[in-house]
C-alpha positions in Angstrom: 0.0 0.0 0.0 2.8 2.4 1.0 4.7 2.1 -2.3 1.5 2.6 -4.3 0.5 5.7 -2.4 4.1 7.1 -2.7 4.0 6.4 -6.4 0.7 8.2 -6.9 1.9 11.1 -4.9 5.0 11.5 -7.0 3.4 11.0 -10.4 0.3 13.1 -9.7 1.2 15.9 -7.3 -1.9 18.0 -6.5 -2.7 20.9 -4.3 -5.7 21.5 -2.0 -7.3 23.6 -4.7 -7.2 20.8 -7.3 -10.0 18.5 -8.1 -10.7 16.5 -4.9 -9.4 13.0 -4.7 -12.8 11.5 -4.2 -14.4 8.5 -5.7 -15.8 9.8 -8.9 -17.4 6.5 -10.0 -17.7 2.8 -9.3 -14.7 0.5 -9.9 -17.1 -1.5 -12.0 -17.6 1.2 -14.6 -14.7 3.6 -14.4 -11.6 3.0 -16.5 -9.9 6.2 -15.4 -9.6 5.3 -11.7 -6.9 3.7 -9.6 -8.2 1.4 -6.9 -6.1 1.2 -3.8 -7.1 -1.8 -1.8 -6.3 -4.1 1.1 -7.6 -7.6 1.5 -10.9 -6.3 2.8 -11.4 -2.7 1.6 -10.6 -0.3 -1.1 -10.9 3.4 -2.1 -11.4 4.4 -5.7 -9.5 7.6 -6.6 -9.6 9.5 -9.9 -6.2 9.0 -11.4 -6.0 12.6 -12.6 -6.2 14.1 -9.2 -4.8 11.7 -6.7 -3.1 13.3 -3.6 -1.5 11.2 -0.9 -2.3 14.0 1.6 -5.9 13.4 0.9 -5.8 9.7 1.4 -5.7 9.9 5.2 -5.2 7.0 7.6 -8.7 7.6 8.9 -10.2 6.0 5.9 -7.5 3.6 4.5 -6.2 0.4 6.0 -2.9 -0.8 4.5 -2.1 -4.4 3.9 0.8 -6.3 2.5 -1.6 -8.1 0.2 -2.8 -5.0 -1.6 -3.9 -5.5 -5.1 -5.8 -3.9 -8.0 -9.4 -5.0 -8.1 -10.7 -5.9 -11.6 -13.6 -8.3 -11.0 -17.2 -7.2 -11.3 -19.5 -9.0 -8.8 -23.3 -9.1 -9.3 -25.4 -6.3 -7.8 -27.5 -7.5 -4.8 -29.2 -4.3 -3.6 -28.5 -0.6 -3.5 -30.0 2.2 -1.3 -30.1 6.0 -1.7 -29.7 7.1 1.9 -32.1 9.8 2.9 -33.7 10.0 -0.6 -35.9 8.4 -3.2 -35.1 6.1 -6.1 -32.2 7.3 -8.3 -29.8 5.9 -10.9 -26.0 6.1 -10.6 -23.5 4.5 -12.9 -26.1 2.2 -14.4 -27.2 1.0 -11.0 -30.8 1.7 -9.6 -30.6 2.8 -6.0 -33.8 2.2 -4.1 -35.5 4.7 -1.9 -34.1 4.7 1.7 -35.1 1.7 3.7 -33.8 -0.8 6.3 -32.4 1.9 8.4 -32.7 2.5 12.2 -32.2 6.1 13.2 -30.8 8.9 11.2 -32.3 12.1 9.8 -32.7 12.8 6.0 -31.2 15.9 4.4 -30.6 17.0 0.8 -29.0 19.8 -1.3 -29.4 21.2 -4.7 -25.7 22.0 -5.0 -23.9 20.4 -7.9 -21.7 17.5 -7.0 -18.2 17.4 -8.5 -16.4 14.3 -9.8 -19.5 12.6 -11.1 -21.8 13.0 -14.1 -24.8 11.8 -12.1 -25.0 13.7 -8.8 -28.5 12.9 -7.5 -27.3 10.0 -5.3 -24.8 12.3 -3.6 -27.3 15.2 -3.1 -29.2 13.4 -0.4 -27.9 12.0 2.9 -28.9 10.3 6.1 -27.0 11.8 9.0 -26.7 11.1 12.7 -25.8 7.9 14.5 -27.7 5.2 12.7 -27.5 1.8 11.1 -28.8 -0.4 8.3 -29.7 -4.1 8.5 -30.3 -5.3 4.9 -31.8 -8.8 4.6 -29.6 -11.0 2.5 -28.7 -14.7 2.3 -25.7 -15.9 4.2 -22.7 -15.4 1.9 -19.8 -13.2 1.1 -20.3 -9.6 -0.1 -18.6 -6.4 -1.0 -20.2 -3.0 0.0 -19.7 0.3 -1.8 -20.3 3.2 0.6 -21.0 6.5 -1.0 -20.4 9.9 0.7 -20.5 13.6 0.0 -19.8 16.6 2.3 -22.9 18.6 1.6 -23.0 20.6 4.8 -19.6 21.6 6.2 -17.1 23.9 4.4 -14.1 23.6 6.7 -11.8 20.9 8.0 -12.5 19.4 11.5 -16.3 20.0 11.6 -17.3 16.4 11.1 -15.8 13.0 12.3 -17.4 9.6 12.3 -16.7 5.9 12.3 -18.2 3.2 10.0 -18.5 -0.5 10.8 -19.7 -3.2 8.5 -20.8 -6.5 10.1 -19.5 -5.3 13.4 -16.0 -4.6 12.1 -14.8 -1.0 12.0 -13.8 -0.1 8.4 -13.5 3.7 8.6 -12.4 5.7 11.6 -12.4 9.4 12.5 -13.5 10.2 9.0 -13.6 13.9 8.0 -15.0 14.1 4.5 -14.0 17.7 3.9 -10.4 16.9 4.7 -10.6 14.0 2.2 -12.5 15.6 -0.7 -13.7 19.1 0.1 -17.3 20.3 -0.2 -19.9 18.9 -2.6 -17.7 16.2 -4.0 -18.4 12.5 -4.4 -16.4 9.8 -2.5 -16.8 6.1 -2.4 -15.3 3.5 -0.1 -15.5 -0.2 -0.8 -15.4 -2.9 1.8 -14.6 -6.4 0.5 -14.9 -9.9 2.0 -17.9 -9.1 4.1 -19.2 -12.4 5.7 -22.9 -12.6 6.6 -24.0 -15.5 8.8 -27.2 -14.2 10.4 -29.3 -13.1 7.3 -28.6 -9.4 7.8 -25.8 -7.3 6.4 -25.3 -4.6 9.0 -23.8 -1.1 8.3 -23.4 1.1 11.4 -22.3 4.8 11.5 -21.3 6.4 14.7 -21.0 10.1 15.2 -17.8 11.5 16.8 -18.2 15.1 15.8 -21.4 16.6 14.4 -23.0 13.7 12.7 -22.0 10.7 10.6 -23.3 10.9 7.1 -24.0 8.5 4.3 -25.3 9.2 0.7 -26.0 5.6 -0.2 -24.6 2.2 -0.6 -24.5 -0.8 -3.0 -24.1 -4.4 -2.1 -22.5 -6.9 -4.5 -21.6 -10.6 -4.4 -19.6 -12.9 -6.5 -20.5 -16.0 -4.4 -24.2 -16.1 -5.1 -25.4 -13.9 -2.3 -28.9 -12.6 -2.8 -31.3 -9.9 -1.4 -34.3 -11.3 0.6 -37.4 -9.1 0.3 -39.0 -9.2 3.8 -42.6 -10.3 4.1 -45.2 -7.6 3.9 -46.5 -6.7 7.3 -50.2 -7.0 7.6 -51.3 -3.5 8.8 -54.3 -5.0 10.6 -52.0 -7.2 12.7 -50.3 -4.2 14.2 -53.1 -1.7 14.1 -53.9 -1.9 17.8 -50.3 -1.3 18.9 -49.7 1.3 16.2 -52.8 2.3 14.3 -50.9 4.3 11.7 -48.5 1.5 10.7 -50.1 1.4 7.2 -49.6 5.1 6.6 -47.5 5.9 3.5 -45.0 8.5 4.7 -42.8 10.8 2.7 -39.3 11.9 3.7 -39.0 13.9 6.9 -37.7 17.4 6.3 -34.1 18.3 7.1 -33.7 19.4 10.7 -33.2 23.1 11.3 -32.4 25.0 14.4 -35.6 26.2 16.1 -35.7 27.7 19.7 -39.5 27.2 19.7 -41.4 24.0 20.0 -42.0 22.4 16.6 -45.6 22.6 15.2 -47.2 19.2 15.9 -49.9 19.8 13.2 -47.4 20.4 10.4 -46.9 17.5 8.0 -43.6 16.5 6.4 -44.6 18.4 3.3 -45.0 21.6 5.2 -48.9 21.6 5.1 -50.9 21.5 8.3 -53.6 19.0 9.0 -57.2 20.3 8.8 -59.2 17.3 10.1 -59.2 14.8 13.0 -59.1 12.0 10.4 -55.6 13.2 9.3 -54.3 12.8 12.9 -53.7 9.0 12.5 -51.0 9.5 9.8 -49.8 12.8 11.3 -49.2 10.8 14.5 -47.2 8.3 12.5 -44.9 11.1 11.0 -44.3 12.4 14.6 -43.6 8.8 15.8 -41.0 8.2 13.2 -39.2 11.4 14.0 -39.3 10.7 17.7 -37.8 7.2 17.1 -35.2 8.5 14.7 -34.0 11.3 17.0 -34.8 10.4 20.6 -35.7 6.8 21.4 -34.5 4.7 18.5 -36.8 2.4 16.6 -39.3 0.2 18.5 -39.8 -2.9 16.2 -43.3 -4.1 15.5 -44.7 -7.4 17.0 -42.2 -10.2 16.5 -42.9 -13.3 14.4 -44.2 -15.3 17.4 -45.3 -14.3 20.9 -46.7 -16.8 23.3 -47.1 -17.0 27.0 -49.3 -17.7 30.0 -51.4 -15.7 32.4 -52.3 -16.8 35.9 -53.5 -14.8 38.9 -49.9 -14.4 40.1 -47.8 -14.2 36.9 -47.5 -13.5 33.2 -44.9 -15.3 31.2 -43.7 -14.1 27.8 -41.9 -16.1 25.1 -40.7 -14.4 21.9 -39.3 -16.0 18.7 -38.1 -13.8 15.9 -35.8 -14.6 13.0 -34.3 -17.7 14.7 -33.7 -15.9 18.0 -35.6 -16.5 21.3 -36.1 -14.7 24.6 -38.4 -15.1 27.6 -39.3 -13.0 30.6 -42.1 -12.8 33.2 -44.0 -10.3 35.4 -45.7 -10.6 38.7 -49.4 -10.0 39.2 -51.1 -8.8 42.4 -54.9 -9.1 42.1 -57.2 -6.7 44.0 -59.1 -8.0 46.9 -62.8 -9.0 46.7 -63.1 -8.7 43.0 -64.3 -11.4 40.6 -64.0 -11.7 36.9 -61.4 -10.0 34.6 -60.1 -6.7 35.9 -58.1 -3.8 34.6 -54.4 -3.6 35.4 -51.6 -1.1 35.8 -48.1 -2.0 34.8 -45.7 -0.6 37.5 -42.1 -0.4 36.3 -39.8 -1.9 38.9 -42.6 -1.8 41.4 -41.8 1.9 41.7 -44.5 4.3 40.5 -47.8 5.8 41.5 -49.7 5.0 44.6 -50.3 1.2 44.2 -52.5 1.1 47.3 -54.9 3.5 45.6 -54.7 1.5 42.4 -55.6 -1.8 44.1 -58.3 -0.1 46.2 -60.0 0.8 42.9 -60.3 -2.9 42.0 -57.3 -2.8 39.6 -54.5 -5.4 39.5 -50.8 -4.5 39.6 -48.4 -6.0 37.1 -44.9 -5.6 38.5 -42.7 -5.4 35.5 -38.9 -5.5 35.8 -37.6 -3.5 32.9 -34.1 -4.7 33.4 -34.8 -8.2 32.2 -35.8 -6.6 28.9 -33.1 -4.0 28.8 -30.4 -3.8 31.5 -28.6 -0.6 32.5 -25.5 -2.7 33.2 -24.7 -3.0 29.5 -23.2 -0.4 27.3 -24.0 1.3 24.0 -21.9 -1.3 22.1 -22.9 -4.3 24.2 -26.6 -3.8 25.2 -28.1 -6.7 27.2 -31.6 -8.0 28.0 -34.4 -9.8 26.2 -34.9 -7.0 23.6 -31.2 -7.0 22.6 -31.1 -10.8 22.6 -33.6 -10.6 19.8 -32.4 -7.5 17.9 -28.7 -7.5 18.7 -26.5 -6.0 21.4 -25.4 -3.2 19.0 -29.0 -2.1 18.3 -29.2 1.7 18.2 -32.5 1.5 20.2 -32.3 2.8 23.7 -33.7 1.3 26.9 -36.9 3.4 27.0 -38.1 2.0 23.7 -36.9 -1.5 24.6 -38.9 -1.4 27.9 -41.9 -0.3 25.8 -41.4 -3.3 23.5 -41.5 -5.5 26.6 -44.8 -4.2 27.8 -46.2 -4.5 24.3 -45.4 -8.2 24.4 -47.1 -8.5 27.8 -50.2 -7.1 26.2 -49.9 -9.5 23.3 -50.0 -12.4 25.8 -53.0 -10.8 27.6 -54.9 -10.5 24.3 -54.2 -14.1 23.5 -55.3 -15.3 27.0 -59.0 -14.9 26.5 -59.2 -12.0 29.0 -60.4 -14.3 31.8 -58.1 -12.7 34.5 -57.0 -9.3 33.2 -58.6 -7.0 30.6 -56.1 -6.3 27.8 -58.1 -3.2 26.7 -57.9 -1.7 30.2 -54.2 -1.4 30.8 -52.4 1.5 32.4 -48.7 2.1 33.1 -46.8 4.1 35.8 -43.3 4.5 37.0 -41.2 7.1 38.9 -37.9 8.7 38.1 -36.1 6.6 35.4 -39.1 4.4 35.4 -41.2 7.5 34.9 -39.3 8.1 31.7 -40.1 4.5 30.8 -43.8 4.8 31.6 -44.0 8.0 29.4 -42.4 6.2 26.5 -44.5 3.1 26.9 -47.7 5.0 26.8 -46.5 6.9 23.7 -45.3 3.9 21.8 -48.3 1.5 22.3 -51.8 2.8 21.6 -53.3 -0.1 23.5 -52.2 1.6 26.8 -55.4 3.2 28.0 -53.9 5.3 30.8 -50.3 6.6 31.1 -49.1 7.9 34.5 -45.5 9.1 34.5 -44.2 10.3 37.9 -41.4 12.8 38.3 -39.8 11.6 35.0 -37.1 14.3 34.7 -34.9 14.8 31.7 -35.6 12.1 29.1 -39.2 12.0 30.2 -41.8 14.7 30.1 -39.8 18.0 30.3 -39.2 19.7 26.9 -35.6 19.3 25.8 -35.4 22.9 24.7 -36.3 24.2 28.2 -34.0 21.9 30.2 -30.7 23.9 29.7 -32.2 27.1 31.0 -33.8 25.5 34.1 -30.9 23.8 35.7 -32.3 20.3 35.1 -30.2 17.3 34.3 -28.5 18.2 31.0 -29.2 16.4 27.8 -25.6 15.2 27.6 -25.8 13.9 31.2 -29.1 12.1 30.5 -27.7 10.6 27.4 -24.4 9.6 29.1 -25.8 8.3 32.4 -26.9 5.1 30.7 -28.4 4.2 27.4 -32.0 5.2 28.1 -32.1 7.2 24.9 -31.4 5.9 21.4 -27.8 6.3 20.1 -29.0 9.0 17.6 -29.8 11.4 20.4 -26.0 12.0 20.7 -26.5 14.3 17.7 -28.5 16.7 19.7 -27.0 16.8 23.2 -25.0 19.9 22.5 -27.9 21.8 20.9 -31.5 20.5 21.5 -32.9 23.3 19.3 -31.9 21.1 16.4 -34.2 18.3 17.4 -37.0 17.9 14.8 -39.4 17.1 17.6 -39.8 17.7 21.4 -41.6 16.1 24.2 -44.9 17.9 23.7 -45.1 15.8 20.6 -44.5 12.6 22.6 -47.5 13.8 24.7 -49.3 14.1 21.3 -48.5 10.5 20.6 -50.5 9.6 23.7 -53.5 11.7 22.6 -56.4 11.3 22.9 -55.9 8.5 25.4 -55.7 9.1 29.1 -52.6 10.9 30.5 -51.9 11.8 34.1 -48.6 13.5 34.7 -47.4 13.8 38.3 -44.6 16.1 39.0 -42.4 17.6 41.7 -41.9 21.4 41.7 -39.3 21.3 44.5 -36.4 19.6 42.6 -35.1 21.8 39.8 -33.0 18.9 38.5 -36.3 17.2 37.4 -37.1 20.1 35.1 -40.7 20.9 36.5 -41.0 24.1 34.5 -40.1 22.4 31.3 -42.5 19.6 32.2 -45.3 22.1 32.6 -44.3 23.6 29.2 -44.6 20.2 27.6 -48.0 19.7 29.2 -49.3 23.1 28.0 -48.1 22.5 24.4 -49.2 18.9 24.3 -52.6 19.8 25.7 -53.2 21.8 22.5 -53.2 18.5 20.5 -55.7 17.1 23.0 -57.8 20.2 22.6 -57.7 20.0 18.8 -58.8 16.3 18.9 -61.7 17.2 21.2 -60.1 15.5 24.2 -59.0 18.4 26.4 -60.2 16.6 29.6 -58.1 13.5 28.9 -54.8 15.1 29.9 -54.1 15.9 33.6 -51.0 17.6 34.9 -50.4 18.1 38.6 -47.3 19.5 40.4 -49.0 21.6 43.1 -47.7 19.4 46.0 -46.2 20.2 49.4 -43.8 17.3 49.9 -40.6 17.7 47.9 -39.2 14.2 48.5 -38.4 12.4 45.2 -41.1 9.9 44.3 -43.0 10.3 47.5 -46.7 9.2 47.5 -48.6 12.4 47.9 -52.2 13.0 49.0 -52.6 15.7 46.4 -52.3 13.1 43.6 -54.8 10.6 45.0 -58.1 12.2 43.8 -56.9 12.9 40.2 -55.5 9.4 40.1 -58.7 7.8 41.2 -60.7 9.9 38.6 -58.3 8.8 35.8 -58.5 5.2 36.8 -62.2 5.2 36.9 -62.6 6.9 33.6 -59.9 5.3 31.5 -59.6 1.8 33.0 -62.9 1.1 34.6 -64.9 3.0 31.9 -66.9 4.8 34.6 -68.1 8.4 34.6 -65.4 10.6 36.2 -64.1 14.2 35.9 -60.6 14.4 34.7 -58.4 17.0 33.1 -56.7 20.3 34.1 -53.1 21.5 34.3 -52.3 22.4 37.9 -48.8 23.6 38.5 -47.2 25.0 41.6 -46.5 28.7 41.4 -42.7 28.3 41.5 -42.6 25.9 38.6 -44.8 27.2 35.9 -44.2 27.9 32.2 -45.7 30.4 29.8 -46.9 28.7 26.6 -46.3 31.9 24.6 -42.5 31.6 25.4 -42.4 28.3 23.5 -45.1 28.2 20.9 -45.3 30.3 17.7 -48.0 28.2 16.0 -51.8 28.4 16.3 -53.8 25.4 17.3 -56.1 24.6 14.4 -59.8 23.7 14.6 -59.9 20.2 13.1 -62.9 19.1 11.2 
């Protein structure tokens, strides 16, 4: 490798102002490119502009077995990251799919070094990954890049791994190719043994980026089109699963809370009927930027329900996992009863819940997603199924676990517990979990987060000014949040969504937020702001009385059971779980922890037909 780089440097000296030494075209179609390769990777460089100073060690790995690649394997599948279907060098790149996380962006700038620039004009950026279904075989992967945002060196740095092996490290595209220029990196000898070819990008400095990729095989490897998911099968958990969504707009800095009524295309919804798919657009942005993706129901979920325990068994793509939850039935009640899932046994007033004739399901979130793991080695039932390097955070994983519990309840015949009358509660970190669970499964009838703090109800945009736990601290404490949230810890104004829109995901179902105004680290002012803005969605949907917020309490102890919360909790349980007449609603904040909605909202709540 060294001799070839030195040779190129001496025979083709170039300056920083010359044509960038990027990948102008595929090695399969360009005759004017020199391919510098190791046994497992290569970079294609236009011969007329090669510069050894541009071929940094951050993207090349030398090998004594370096060679010139001349074979042309068969195309398996190609994807245009962050964009629609395009053609490049005779290859049809499909619209973006199979990704978890990432935010789409595009430019109209001309891309140098290529005749067909459309592929390089769009990108997916952030910390994200792809899992492309293929047969077990050996592949090569062409990774396409362009620096369409930054205009100076040192502004971007990221790593790229293929099938768990790091192939590019500390990559700064501008230092390699300058702005608006195409660059391609090829990884060879990729062995797939689990039916998925994984490509993972990790942000080091201001967002990893990918324009697209193409997968080839000379050993008979093939793409496997996944089965079409029956929308009806997932409609209860996610009623908008069948909505056809466009591409989310590029994220822009906005100090105000994003408009929950604005669609991807910039138009605003005008009817309640549109909310189903509007909710789906918000959900996808929340998953992409905050939680990570929550997968739909696995291929097989079975289990048992008794008066003391629920067992859950999951099978998916050859992998299995099991867990259980304890049940406490209320006294002197016969027949199937409603139930509240209590995360870690640590949430709202369980005595009041049971006194209402409602069962308690004590759910240990750590058996589904353990905090003892790390972002590169996540553990628990969820990660057993979806991989220990999944970019999905604990809050979405915990939600997945509760969804599987409800699956088993639905299959049980409803002889003990009513699957259509399930609530959820938790305090502190489990309050974050309860909030996410209610947002991510529409079968939850009543969501009751308790002092959830940063990563829960409080708006991210308000936290830095309130003295609450910082976004970077909440992200770094453990992997509650999806890996992609790392892109926003330094500047939450760039988030495409905020927590008022997570409240909107719960609407119009029951929501009772319990907060503590005495601990600034919990962000009670920001939580009140979220409730005020989220309540506008409830109002637009004709469900203003279905959201209750209460922080006017005297006891400032964290997660203390308070008498002020008892009456509104009883009312919410009676209305949303027992289907009885009860008066709910109202946003009651203590005077020292209030927000002004006009400080955060610059949109007008529409009257929906």
